[in-house]
N, C-alpha and C positions, 0 to 999 in steps of 0.2 A: 568493322567499326561502324556503329550507328549512333546518330546524335538526335536527341529529343529536347524540345523546350518543355520545362516542367514547372510545377508549383504555381506561385501566385500569378505569373504571366498568363498561364492557361486559364486559371480561375477568372481573372479580371477580363480577359478577352470574351469569355462566355457570358459574363455579366454586362458586357458592353461598356466597360470602364476603360479609361486610358491605360495602356501598358507602358510603363516607364522603365522598369528593370526586367531583364530576361535572364533566367538561369537555365543552364543546359546540363544534361546528363549524357555521358558517352558510355555506350555499352560495347563490350568486346574489344577493348583497347587496354594496353599497358602504359605505365608512365613513360617507358622508353619510346613507344610509338607516338605518344603525344609530343614528346620533346622533338622527335624527328620531324613531326609535322609543323614545328615552329611554335608550339604552345609554351608559355612561360610558367613553370611551377611556382605556386604561391602558398599552397596549403601546408600547414605544419602538422596537423593531426591526421589528415587524410588527403589523398591526391586531388588537388584543385589546380586548375590552370587558367591562364588568361589567353584569350584568343589573340594571335599576333596582330590583327588589324582592328577588330572592334573593341578589344580589351574586356569583353564580357567573360563571366566566369563559366568554365566548363569543368564539371566534376566527374570523375570516374564513378560508375555505378558501384554502390557499396552496401554492405549490411553492417549492423552494429549489434553489440552484445553488452548487456549490463554487467559491470564488474564491481560496482560499489555504489554507495549512496550519493545522491545529489547530482548536480549537473555534469560534473567531470568524470563520473564513474562509468565510462564506456570504452570499449575496444572496437575498432573499426576494421572491416575486412573488405578490401577492394582488389578484384582481379578480373580478367576478361570473361570469367565464367559467371559472374553475377548478372542476373537478368534484370530487365527493366522493372518487372513486377516486384521482384525482391527489393529493389531500391525504393520503389514507391511505397511498399509496405512499412518501411521504417518511418514514414512521415507522420505528422501529428493528426491532421484532420482530413477527412475524405475530400473536401473541396480543394485541398492543397496537394492531393495525391493523384493528380492527373498529368498526362504528358501529351505532347503533340508532335507528330513526325513531320518531315519535310514536305509532305504532300498535304498537310493540314488536318490529317486524321487524328482525332482525340482518342487516346488510350486511357480507359477509365475502369480499371479492374475492381475498384472499391465503391463504385456508384456515386462518385462525387458530383456528377452532373445532376443526378436526381436530388441530391441534398441541396444543391444550389437552387433548384426549382422549388423545393419544399421549404427553403429558408431555414436550414437546420445545420448546426455545428455539431459534428459527430466524429469521434475518434476512429482511426483506421483499424487498429488492432489493439489487443490488450497490452502491447508493448508501450502504449501511451503512458502507462503507469510508471515506466522506468525513468522518465525524465520530468521532474517537477516543474521545469521551466515551461512545459507545455500547458500547465494550468494558467500561467500568466499570459502565454501567447493566445490561448483560447479566449481569455477574458478581454484581451486587446482586440481580437477580431470581433468580439461582441460589441465593442465600442465603435468599431469601424462599420460593421453591418448591423445597425441597431434593430432591424426587423428580423434578424435571425434568432431562433430559439436554440438553446442548448438541449441536445437529445437527453432524455431522462437517464439513459444508461451511462452516458458520458458524465453527466453531473454526479451520478452515484460513484463512478470510478474516481472522479476528482475528490469526492468526500473521503473515499477509502484511502487515497494517497495522503490527504491531510492527516487523517487519523493515524496513519502509519509513520508519520514524522518526516515524510519526504520533503515537504516544504521547508522544514526547519534546517535542512542541509543546503539550501540555496545560498550562494555567495551574494554579498551586498551589492556588488557592482552589477550583477545580472538582474537582480530585483529592481534596482533603480532604472536600469536601461529599459526594461519592459514597462514599468510604471510610467516613465517619462513618455514613451511612445504611445501608451494608452491615453495619457492625459491630452495628447495632441490629436487624438482621433475626433471624429465628428460628434460623437455622443459619449463623452468620457464617463458619464454616470454608469453606463452599462458595464464597464470594466469592474467597477467597485460593487455593483449589484451581483455580478457573477462570482467574484471573489468572496463576497459575503455569503452567498448561497451555498458554497461548497466548504465554508469554514476557513478558507485561506486568509481572509482579511484579518481575522482575529489573531492569526499567527504572525502575519507580516506587518500589519499596521493596527495593533490593538487600540491605539489612541484614536483612530478614525472609527473603528468598528464599534466602540462603546457609545458613539453619538446617537445611534438609533434607539428610539424609545425615551430619549431625554426631551422633556417638554420645554417649550419657550413661551413667552408671553404672546398670546394670540393677537393682541393689538398691534404688535410689531411683526409677528410671524403667523399669518393665518394658517400656514401649513403645519404649525405647532412643532412637529417632530424635528429635532435638530439634524438627524441623518437625512431626512427628506429634503430639508433646506439645503444641506450641503450638496446633494445631487443636483438640485436646481441651480445652485451657484456654479458648479462645474460646467453644466450644459450652457449656462449663460456665457461663461468664459469662452467656450467653443463658438457660440453664436457671434460673439464680438471679436473673433479671430485673435484672441490673446496669445501672447508668447508663452513658452514653457515656464519661465519664472513666475509670470502672473498666474498661470493655471495652478502651479504648485502652491503659491500663496493662497489661492482660493481653497485648495484642498485642506490646508492646515490652519486656516485663520481662526477657527472656532474650537480647536482641540480642548481648550480649557472648560468648555461647557460639559464635557464628559466627566469632569471631576468636581462639579458644583455640588456642595453639600445639599442633601435632600431637603433639609428644613427651610432652605431659601428658594427652592424651585417654585414657579418657573422663572424667577429672576436669576440673572447670572452675573451678579456683582463681582468684579475683579477677574472675570474670565479672560480678559486680554493678557494679563501678565501670566496667568496659568498657561494660556496657549503658547506664549513665548517660551516658557520653561519646557513644556512638552515638545515643542518644535526642536529644541536642542537635542533631546533624546533621539527623535526621528532622524534628524540630519546626521548625527554621529553614527547611528546604527546603519543607515543606508548609504552613508558617504555622499550625501547630497552635494552637488556642486555649489561653490561659494556664492555665485550670482543668485541662484535660486534660494539659498538659505538666508542671505542677507535681506533680500526683498521680502521674503515671507516673514522674517522677524519684525520688520517695521509694520507690515500689514497686521500681523497678529496683535502688536502692542497698540497701534494707533487707529485701527479701523473704526472703533466707536467714536473717537474724537473727530475723525474725518466726517463721519455721518452727521455729527452734531455741529459741524463747523459753520453752518448757516447762522447759528446763534452767536458766533464769536465776534468780538471786536478786533481792532487792529493788533493790539498787544498779544492776545491769545492766538491770533492767526500767525503772527511772526514766530511765536514760541513753537507752534506746531510745525511750521516750515523748518525751523532749526532742528527740532527733534527728528524730522524725516530726512535731514541732511539734503534738503531740496536745493540749497544754493550751490553746493558742490556737485550734486548729481541730479540735475533737473530732469533728465530723461527717465531716470529710475523713479523719480517722484511721479511723473506722468503714468508710469506702470503701476505704482502704488494706488493712484486714483482709479485706474482701470479695474484693479482687483476689488477695490471698494465698491465701484459701480456694479460689478458682477454680484457682489454680496447684497447690495441694496435691491437689485432687480431680480435676484434669485429667490423671490418670494411670491406666493400666490397673490395675483392681482396687481403686482408691481412690475411685471415683465416689460411693459411699454412705458413706464413712468420715467421721465427725464431725470438724470442725476445732476441736479443743479450745483451740488457741492464742487463738482469737478471744475467748472468754469470759474466759480468764485475763487477757489484756491489757486488756480492757475493765474487768474488775474492778480491776486495778491502777490504771487511769486513774481510776476512780471513787474509789478510796481516796486517791490522791494529790490529787485535786481537793478533798478535804475540808480540806486545809491552807489556811488563810486567809492568803494571802500578805501582805495589808496588815497583819495583826497581827504576823507575823514581821518585817516591815520596821520597824514601830514599835518592837518590842522591840530590834531591832538598833540603831536610831538612839538609843534610850535608853542603850545600851551604848557609844555613840560610834562605831559601825561604819557604813560606807557603801560605795557602789559595789559592786565584785565580792564583797565579804564578805557583803552582803545576799543576793545570788544564791546564794552557797554555803550560807547558812543555810536558805534556801527549799528548795534541793536536798536538804539533809540532812533537813529535816522531811518532805519527800515520801518519801524512802527509809524513814524510820521508819514513816510511815503505811502504806506498801505492805508492809513487813515484818510489821506487826501484822495486816494483812488476810490475808497468806499463812499466818500462824501459826494462824489460826482456820478457814482454808479446808478 
């Protein structure tokens, strides 16, 4: 029985990056022998075990065979006769198909170290085509390692897979999982550039794919192309260390621009509501988590108003805060403002420009929060008022508080 560290841990160590998670492959052992050694079985589809002390995952060396379309169409074979090279051959990319033994020797049958040095993402074998999730994984690695190029033969293989309909067989949960992880990488734009280059973006997110080539007003968007702007917004969200809900909101905030009638271009009147409608389709299709969906909906509908809020008086500011549900969910409102800042700074020449709307709106919220709604309600009841009239008085008190704050700002 021989044990090897494999995959991302070996890759990251060679790149000089921190190694946080270690995966191990065991060659020459059976499940019975692993159990005797104290390992706890956890794998449902193939033999994976937890180390009795470190709780790290140890998998028996295995091979796999395609049995149907999509991510689940595989049969796995694991026994003591499966070699390390056979196990590494089933992996996606050469940079992930290396192993290291206990003495520190790197086993690299598919030249992953050379591809690391050349900054290339390359598939290991033609078996790559059997699992469409690998397209998403490669795109995610492109977002993590932004200076790595996709090998031409690998990109062609991905295009062939898309044309064969393999991407269409992906389950929504796995697509969302990989997209979410890609959005959280250092350069998320790279994920979508790679997906677009192989044709997968048009299948998975046609609402996003159609944004390229759509013009915008150059006085607001010197980059002009909506798709280019979107990629700049995503990378700004990474630069500002935004959370996943904020980054997803950035991804979908301008979907409506892809359906603007040609005769009104480059203006995009009403694109906010169209974006919100298209978001519903995306969220339903990919089963987007509620937190991400709800934040993205507000950003899609209100980002234009938030950008223009510097021109608003107290009454308009309070109405905006109410539409954003800022009084009940102030932290989410802060996230909404961060997404809008990413949008404003994701434009040529605006990358370093302060987003003054953020502090003005947060100041308005703080002022309006000083209104003690219970006291207003008690006063209204004393006057014999109830129901909607109480809400109107609270609304008016908030406007007065914001107006006072603006007067001394």
